[in-house]
C-alpha positions as CSV (number, residue, x, y, z in Angstrom):
1,X,-37.1,-25.2,-33.9
2,X,-34.5,-24.9,-36.6
3,X,-35.2,-25.6,-40.2
4,X,-32.2,-27.3,-41.9
5,X,-32.9,-25.2,-45.0
6,X,-32.9,-21.9,-43.1
7,X,-29.9,-19.9,-41.8
8,X,-28.7,-21.4,-38.6
9,X,-29.6,-19.8,-35.3
10,X,-26.8,-19.1,-32.8
11,X,-27.0,-17.7,-29.3
12,X,-24.0,-16.2,-27.6
13,X,-23.6,-14.5,-24.3
14,X,-21.4,-11.8,-22.8
15,X,-20.3,-11.9,-19.2
16,X,-22.9,-9.6,-17.8
17,X,-25.7,-12.2,-17.3
18,X,-24.7,-15.7,-18.5
19,X,-27.3,-17.3,-16.2
20,X,-30.1,-15.7,-18.0
21,X,-28.6,-16.5,-21.4
22,X,-28.3,-20.2,-20.4
23,X,-32.1,-20.2,-19.5
24,X,-32.9,-18.6,-22.8
25,X,-30.9,-21.2,-24.7
26,X,-32.6,-24.0,-22.7
27,X,-36.0,-22.6,-23.5
28,X,-35.1,-22.6,-27.2
29,X,-33.6,-26.1,-27.0
30,X,-30.2,-25.1,-28.3
31,X,-26.8,-24.8,-26.7
32,X,-25.1,-21.5,-26.1
33,X,-22.4,-20.7,-28.6
34,X,-18.8,-21.3,-27.9
35,X,-16.9,-18.1,-27.4
36,X,-14.1,-16.9,-25.2
37,X,-14.1,-13.4,-23.7
38,X,-11.2,-12.3,-21.6
39,X,-9.3,-9.2,-20.5
40,X,-5.7,-8.4,-21.1
41,X,-3.6,-7.3,-18.1
42,X,-4.3,-3.6,-19.0
43,X,-8.1,-4.2,-19.0
44,X,-8.6,-4.4,-22.8
45,X,-11.4,-6.9,-23.8
46,X,-10.7,-9.7,-26.3
47,X,-13.5,-11.7,-28.0
48,X,-13.0,-14.9,-29.9
49,X,-15.8,-17.1,-31.4
50,X,-14.7,-20.7,-31.4
51,X,-17.2,-22.0,-33.9
52,X,-18.3,-20.9,-37.4
53,X,-21.0,-18.2,-37.4
54,X,-20.9,-17.5,-41.1
55,X,-24.4,-17.0,-42.5
56,X,-26.0,-17.4,-39.1
57,X,-28.9,-15.6,-37.5
58,X,-26.9,-14.5,-34.4
59,X,-28.3,-13.3,-31.1
60,X,-25.9,-11.8,-28.5
61,X,-27.3,-11.7,-24.9
62,X,-25.8,-8.9,-22.9
63,X,-27.3,-6.5,-20.3
64,X,-25.3,-3.3,-20.0
65,X,-25.2,-3.0,-16.3
66,X,-22.8,-1.7,-15.2
67,X,-22.6,-0.1,-18.6
68,X,-18.8,0.5,-18.9
69,X,-17.1,-2.8,-19.7
70,X,-20.4,-4.6,-20.5
71,X,-21.3,-2.1,-23.2
72,X,-17.8,-2.3,-24.7
73,X,-17.9,-6.1,-24.5
74,X,-21.2,-6.0,-26.5
75,X,-19.8,-3.7,-29.1
76,X,-16.7,-5.9,-29.5
77,X,-18.8,-9.1,-29.8
78,X,-21.0,-7.4,-32.5
79,X,-17.9,-6.3,-34.4
80,X,-16.3,-9.7,-34.2
81,X,-19.6,-11.3,-35.5
82,X,-19.9,-8.8,-38.4
83,X,-16.3,-9.5,-39.4
84,X,-17.0,-13.3,-39.2
85,X,-19.9,-12.9,-41.8
86,X,-22.9,-13.5,-39.6
87,X,-26.0,-13.0,-41.7
88,X,-27.9,-11.0,-39.1
89,X,-26.8,-9.8,-35.7
90,X,-29.4,-9.1,-33.0
91,X,-28.2,-7.4,-29.8
92,X,-30.4,-8.8,-27.0
93,X,-30.2,-6.3,-24.2
94,X,-32.5,-7.2,-21.3
95,X,-31.3,-4.0,-19.7
96,X,-30.3,-1.0,-21.8
97,X,-27.8,1.1,-19.9
98,X,-27.6,4.9,-20.2
99,X,-31.4,5.0,-20.8
100,X,-31.8,7.7,-18.2
101,X,-29.7,10.1,-20.3
102,X,-32.3,10.4,-23.1
103,X,-32.6,14.2,-23.5
104,X,-30.8,17.4,-23.0
105,X,-32.5,18.5,-19.8
106,X,-29.7,20.8,-18.7
107,X,-27.1,22.9,-20.5
108,X,-23.9,21.2,-21.8
109,X,-24.9,17.6,-21.1
110,X,-24.8,14.6,-23.5
111,X,-27.7,12.6,-24.8
112,X,-25.9,9.4,-24.0
113,X,-28.8,7.0,-24.9
114,X,-28.5,8.3,-28.5
115,X,-24.7,7.8,-28.4
116,X,-25.2,4.2,-27.3
117,X,-27.7,3.7,-30.2
118,X,-25.1,5.1,-32.7
119,X,-22.4,2.8,-31.3
120,X,-24.5,-0.3,-31.5
121,X,-25.5,0.4,-35.1
122,X,-22.0,1.4,-36.2
123,X,-20.6,-1.8,-34.6
124,X,-22.8,-3.8,-36.9
125,X,-26.0,-4.7,-35.0
126,X,-28.9,-5.3,-37.4
127,X,-31.6,-5.5,-34.8
128,X,-32.2,-4.6,-31.1
129,X,-34.2,-6.6,-28.6
130,X,-34.6,-5.1,-25.2
131,X,-37.1,-4.8,-22.3
132,X,-38.7,-2.0,-20.3
133,X,-36.6,1.0,-21.5
134,X,-36.5,3.7,-18.9
135,X,-37.5,6.1,-21.7
136,X,-39.5,4.3,-24.4
137,X,-38.8,7.0,-26.9
138,X,-35.2,5.7,-27.2
139,X,-36.6,3.3,-29.8
140,X,-36.7,6.3,-32.1
141,X,-32.9,6.8,-31.8
142,X,-32.4,3.7,-34.0
143,X,-32.8,3.3,-37.8
144,X,-32.7,-0.5,-37.5
145,X,-35.5,-2.8,-36.4
146,X,-36.2,-2.5,-32.6
147,X,-38.3,-4.9,-30.5
148,X,-39.3,-3.7,-27.0
149,X,-40.6,-6.3,-24.6
150,X,-42.5,-5.6,-21.4
151,X,-41.7,-7.6,-18.3
152,X,-45.1,-6.7,-16.9
153,X,-46.6,-9.7,-18.6
154,X,-44.4,-11.9,-16.4
155,X,-44.7,-9.9,-13.2
156,X,-48.5,-9.5,-13.4
157,X,-48.9,-13.3,-13.9
158,X,-46.7,-13.9,-10.8
159,X,-48.7,-11.4,-8.7
160,X,-52.0,-12.9,-9.7
161,X,-51.0,-16.0,-7.8
162,X,-49.9,-14.3,-4.6
163,X,-52.1,-13.9,-1.5
164,X,-51.8,-10.1,-1.4
165,X,-53.7,-9.9,-4.7
166,X,-56.9,-9.6,-2.7
167,X,-57.7,-6.1,-1.4
168,X,-55.0,-4.6,-3.6
169,X,-54.4,-1.2,-5.2
170,X,-51.5,-0.4,-7.5
171,X,-49.3,2.6,-6.9
172,X,-46.8,4.5,-9.0
173,X,-43.9,5.9,-7.0
174,X,-43.8,9.0,-9.1
175,X,-45.8,10.8,-11.8
176,X,-43.4,9.5,-14.5
177,X,-44.4,5.9,-13.8
178,X,-48.1,6.3,-14.2
179,X,-48.4,4.6,-17.6
180,X,-46.7,1.5,-16.3
181,X,-48.7,1.5,-13.0
182,X,-51.9,1.9,-15.0
183,X,-51.1,-1.2,-17.1
184,X,-50.7,-3.2,-13.8
185,X,-53.9,-1.8,-12.4
186,X,-55.9,-2.5,-15.5
187,X,-54.6,-6.1,-15.8
188,X,-55.1,-6.8,-12.1
189,X,-58.5,-5.1,-11.9
190,X,-57.5,-2.6,-9.2
191,X,-57.6,1.1,-8.5
192,X,-54.5,3.3,-9.3
193,X,-52.7,5.5,-6.8
194,X,-50.0,8.0,-7.5
195,X,-47.2,9.2,-5.2
196,X,-46.4,12.8,-6.1
197,X,-42.8,13.6,-5.2
198,X,-40.2,16.3,-5.8
199,X,-36.6,15.2,-6.5
200,X,-34.2,17.9,-5.1
201,X,-31.1,16.2,-6.5
202,X,-30.0,13.1,-8.5
203,X,-30.7,9.8,-6.6
204,X,-32.6,11.8,-3.9
205,X,-36.4,11.5,-3.7
206,X,-38.7,13.5,-1.5
207,X,-42.3,12.3,-1.2
208,X,-44.9,15.1,-1.3
209,X,-48.4,13.7,-1.6
210,X,-50.5,10.6,-2.1
211,X,-53.1,10.9,-4.9
212,X,-55.8,8.2,-4.2
213,X,-57.0,6.1,-1.3
214,X,-54.7,3.5,0.3
215,X,-56.2,3.3,3.7
216,X,-57.0,-0.3,4.7
217,X,-55.6,-1.6,1.4
218,X,-52.7,-3.8,0.3
219,X,-50.5,-1.8,-2.0
220,X,-48.3,-2.8,-4.9
221,X,-45.7,-0.2,-6.0
222,X,-44.4,-0.7,-9.5
223,X,-41.5,0.8,-11.3
224,X,-39.2,0.0,-14.3
225,X,-36.0,0.0,-12.2
226,X,-34.7,0.3,-8.7
227,X,-31.3,1.9,-8.4
228,X,-30.6,3.3,-4.9
229,X,-34.1,2.5,-3.8
230,X,-34.8,5.9,-2.4
231,X,-37.9,6.5,-4.5
232,X,-39.6,3.2,-3.7
233,X,-38.7,3.2,0.0
234,X,-39.9,6.7,0.5
235,X,-43.1,6.0,-1.4
236,X,-43.8,2.9,0.7
237,X,-43.3,5.0,3.9
238,X,-45.7,7.7,2.7
239,X,-48.3,5.0,1.9
240,X,-48.0,3.4,5.3
241,X,-48.4,6.8,6.9
242,X,-51.7,7.2,4.9
243,X,-53.0,3.9,6.2
244,X,-51.8,1.3,3.7
245,X,-51.6,-2.2,5.1
246,X,-49.1,-4.6,3.5
247,X,-46.9,-2.8,0.9
248,X,-45.1,-4.7,-1.9
249,X,-43.1,-3.6,-4.9
250,X,-42.4,-4.9,-8.3
251,X,-39.7,-3.7,-10.7
252,X,-38.0,-5.0,-13.9
253,X,-34.4,-4.0,-13.4
254,X,-32.9,-4.5,-9.9
255,X,-29.8,-2.2,-10.2
256,X,-29.6,-2.0,-6.4
257,X,-26.6,0.3,-6.1
258,X,-25.2,2.1,-3.2
259,X,-27.4,2.0,-0.1
260,X,-30.3,0.1,-1.9
261,X,-30.2,-3.1,0.1
262,X,-29.9,-1.5,3.5
263,X,-32.8,0.8,2.6
264,X,-35.0,-2.0,1.4
265,X,-34.2,-4.2,4.5
266,X,-35.0,-1.3,6.8
267,X,-38.2,-0.3,4.9
268,X,-41.8,-1.1,5.4
269,X,-41.9,-3.2,2.2
270,X,-43.0,-6.8,2.7
271,X,-41.5,-8.0,-0.6
272,X,-39.7,-6.6,-3.6
273,X,-40.4,-8.7,-6.7
274,X,-37.8,-8.3,-9.5
275,X,-36.7,-10.0,-12.7
276,X,-33.3,-11.5,-13.7
277,X,-32.7,-8.9,-16.4
278,X,-29.5,-7.9,-14.6
279,X,-27.0,-9.5,-12.2
280,X,-25.8,-7.3,-9.4
281,X,-23.5,-8.6,-6.6
282,X,-25.7,-7.2,-3.9
283,X,-26.0,-8.7,-0.4
284,X,-28.8,-11.3,0.0
285,X,-32.1,-9.9,1.2
286,X,-35.1,-12.0,2.4
287,X,-37.3,-9.2,1.1
288,X,-36.2,-9.6,-2.6
289,X,-37.6,-12.3,-4.8
290,X,-36.7,-12.9,-8.5
291,X,-38.8,-14.2,-11.4
292,X,-37.2,-15.1,-14.7
293,X,-37.9,-13.4,-18.0
294,X,-36.0,-16.1,-19.9
295,X,-39.1,-17.6,-21.5
296,X,-40.4,-14.2,-22.6
297,X,-37.0,-13.3,-24.2
298,X,-36.6,-16.8,-25.5
299,X,-40.0,-16.7,-27.2
300,X,-39.2,-13.3,-28.7
301,X,-35.9,-14.6,-30.1
302,X,-37.8,-17.6,-31.6
303,X,-40.3,-15.4,-33.2
304,X,-37.7,-13.0,-34.6
305,X,-35.8,-15.9,-36.0
306,X,-38.9,-17.3,-37.7
307,X,-39.9,-13.8,-38.9
308,X,-43.1,-14.0,-36.9
309,X,-44.9,-11.3,-34.8
310,X,-43.9,-10.7,-31.2
311,X,-47.0,-8.6,-30.4
312,X,-48.8,-11.6,-28.8
313,X,-46.1,-11.4,-26.0
314,X,-47.6,-8.1,-24.8
315,X,-50.6,-9.8,-23.2
316,X,-50.2,-10.9,-19.6
317,X,-53.3,-13.0,-19.4
318,X,-52.2,-16.6,-18.8
319,X,-48.8,-15.7,-20.3
320,X,-47.0,-18.8,-18.9
321,X,-49.5,-21.2,-20.4
322,X,-49.5,-19.3,-23.7
323,X,-45.8,-19.4,-24.0
324,X,-45.8,-23.1,-23.3
325,X,-48.3,-23.6,-26.1
326,X,-46.3,-21.5,-28.5
327,X,-43.1,-23.4,-27.7
């Protein structure tokens, strides 16, 4: 894919999700760049590129979950690349940490998503590539080019080939996720159901009402991320109580912190389908299945490198075949 007359493309990875980065590089047909990232005894992070990146179109793959060290690692890699004369630096963040802190909804709190945007830009990033932001308006926090991918094109294609696609309705586990759920419902040709809930405290969800008919239906709950799994598990329970048959869930980012795995295993959910946008060291669960977004991110990188449009990647219809043709 590389024109010898063009600036060379380089793909490097941080330590948050090297498996995804390797799949992306394999899709592009190029090796991952050679870099060493390590910690000093006091915890400080050191980055060293072991090959020339001068004049290159550089892509750094790093999800910021958990955000602390992984975010700092990304910033240091960007700074090292800028100081090594990379021509363009794209921060590839399959998961953008701190996206839930996108506005001042209480007195005396930070808008941390904006702070992260400032840090990435000041470090030297020239472009951002991410997927399924928890708050899409975060794109407006940046004054550099920003590409926002949607894993729904991959998840929907996967769901089309599953048996429970028949007799299906799509449900949003809360009012805030209606837009995403509507996308799934439209693409899958199903009705849309909304679970109306009240959240009394952070990471605590209380289901209030089901808007729509789930009786005698298979139900697919969709969300952008699953953290402690309280929302999705409570929604599934409420749907079952209203007569839902087999209940499944799909989400982009499987954060799965705290009691998430225990809650999922004990829930009425048949399966939870997630992507490999993040790596979490959670216990194995037979209820969780992972689909890769490497070909989606890889194709986006290819198109950015070639100064081509990425909008064709927003269509889920036959996305796998389409990406094969494009590649």
